[in-house]
C-alpha positions as CSV (number, residue, x, y, z in Angstrom):
1,X,10.5,-0.1,59.5
2,X,11.2,-2.7,57.4
3,X,9.6,-6.0,58.2
4,X,10.4,-7.5,54.3
5,X,7.8,-8.5,51.9
6,X,4.1,-8.9,52.3
7,X,5.1,-12.7,51.8
8,X,7.8,-12.6,54.5
9,X,4.9,-11.4,56.7
10,X,2.8,-14.2,55.4
11,X,5.0,-16.6,56.1
12,X,5.9,-15.6,59.5
13,X,2.3,-15.3,60.7
14,X,1.4,-18.8,59.0
15,X,-1.6,-16.8,57.2
16,X,-1.7,-19.7,54.9
17,X,-3.4,-23.2,55.6
18,X,-3.6,-26.0,53.3
19,X,-6.9,-28.4,53.6
20,X,-10.1,-28.4,52.0
21,X,-12.3,-25.2,52.4
22,X,-15.5,-24.0,51.1
23,X,-15.5,-20.3,49.8
24,X,-18.0,-18.1,50.0
25,X,-18.9,-18.4,46.4
26,X,-19.8,-21.7,47.3
27,X,-16.5,-23.2,45.7
28,X,-13.8,-25.3,47.1
29,X,-10.3,-24.7,47.5
30,X,-7.3,-26.6,49.0
31,X,-5.8,-23.2,50.9
32,X,-7.0,-20.9,53.2
33,X,-5.3,-17.5,53.1
34,X,-6.5,-15.6,56.4
35,X,-4.5,-11.9,56.6
36,X,-6.3,-11.3,59.9
37,X,-3.1,-12.9,61.4
38,X,-1.3,-10.0,60.4
39,X,-3.5,-7.5,60.9
40,X,-3.5,-8.4,64.4
41,X,0.2,-7.4,64.9
42,X,1.8,-4.1,65.4
43,X,4.3,-5.0,62.7
44,X,1.5,-6.2,60.4
45,X,-0.8,-2.8,60.9
46,X,2.8,-1.0,60.2
47,X,3.7,-2.6,56.9
48,X,-0.2,-2.6,55.8
49,X,-0.7,1.1,56.9
50,X,2.7,2.3,54.7
51,X,1.6,0.1,51.8
52,X,-1.9,1.7,51.7
53,X,-0.7,5.3,52.5
54,X,2.0,5.0,49.6
55,X,-1.0,4.4,47.2
56,X,-3.4,7.3,48.3
57,X,-0.9,10.0,49.8
58,X,-0.8,12.1,46.7
59,X,-4.7,12.1,46.5
60,X,-7.3,14.9,47.9
61,X,-8.2,12.4,50.4
62,X,-9.5,13.6,54.1
63,X,-10.9,10.5,55.8
64,X,-10.3,6.9,55.4
65,X,-12.7,4.4,56.3
66,X,-13.0,0.6,56.4
67,X,-16.3,-1.7,56.5
68,X,-16.8,-3.1,59.8
69,X,-15.2,-6.7,59.4
70,X,-11.5,-6.3,58.7
71,X,-11.7,-3.0,57.0
72,X,-11.3,-0.9,59.9
73,X,-8.4,-2.0,61.0
74,X,-6.9,-1.1,57.3
75,X,-8.7,2.3,57.8
76,X,-6.8,2.6,61.6
77,X,-3.4,1.2,59.8
78,X,-3.6,3.6,57.1
79,X,-4.7,6.8,59.1
80,X,-2.0,6.0,62.1
81,X,0.4,5.8,59.3
82,X,-0.2,8.9,57.5
83,X,-0.1,11.1,60.8
84,X,4.0,10.2,61.0
85,X,4.3,11.0,57.2
């Protein structure tokens, strides 16, 4: 399926918020980009799975894993996408 670019998905799922935010580094930012809005949709997971798979498909990889918070969805999307290729 074609959902456009990542930029299109970021706009579609309102992932950018303007305001004052304190980053994990302690620095302040005027914008917050929250990609979790994309990762909780079928179209977003399909896009991300396809995108990551396109980078690793020719590598000798048997397992895809991700860290507990956020990475799990990426690993599942990539693994799921790879089954149908």
